[in-house]
N, C-alpha and C positions, 0 to 999 in steps of 0.2 A: 504494500500500500504506500503510494507516494504522492498522490494528488487528492485534491478535494473531491474530484469526480469519483475516485476510488472509495472515499468515505461514503458518498451518496449511494454507491452501488452496494456497499456493505450493509448499510441501513435498509436498503431495498430488499435484501435477502431475508430480512426479518419482517417485511411488510410495512416498513416505516418510510413514509414520504413526508418531507417537511417543506411546506411553502405557506407562509403567511403574508408575503408581500414585502416585508422588511427584512433585508439581507442579514442585518445584525441579529434581529430576533430569531431568524431561521438558524443562525449559527449557535445561538444560546440554547435553542430547543434541541438541536442536534447533539450538543454537548451533554445535555440532560439525558437524552435518549441513550447515548453511549454509556453514560454512567450507570443508567438503569440496567442495560444489557450486561454490563460487567458485574454489577452486584448480584444479578440473577445467574451468574456463571455461564452466560451464553457466549461471552467473548473471552479469549485468553488474554493474558496480561500484555503480551507483545502487541497484538492488534489494538487493544484498548489504548495503550500508551501512544502508539503511532497515530491513531485516529484523533485522539484528543489534541496532540501536538499540531496536526494538520488543521483542525478546526480553529484552534487558538491563533495559529499563524495567519490564517485567512481573516479572522476577525481583526487582528492587529493591523493587517494590511489595509482593510477597509477604514479603520479608525484613523490611520495615518493619512490616507487619501482624503478623508473628509476634513480633518483638522489641520 
């Protein structure tokens, strides 16, 4: 898993589609969903950590672009 698209595809395998219209809110929801999948032991630690890092990096890029 290397890209944001990969994270979206991972969530899709669990039937999770996130789109509320606000990109930052989407990223926060995705992070919550990843955390929930991990706490339910549906994701291994490596996939969880990589997905969280990718989502947080994407969120930071958006905040830097806006600010």
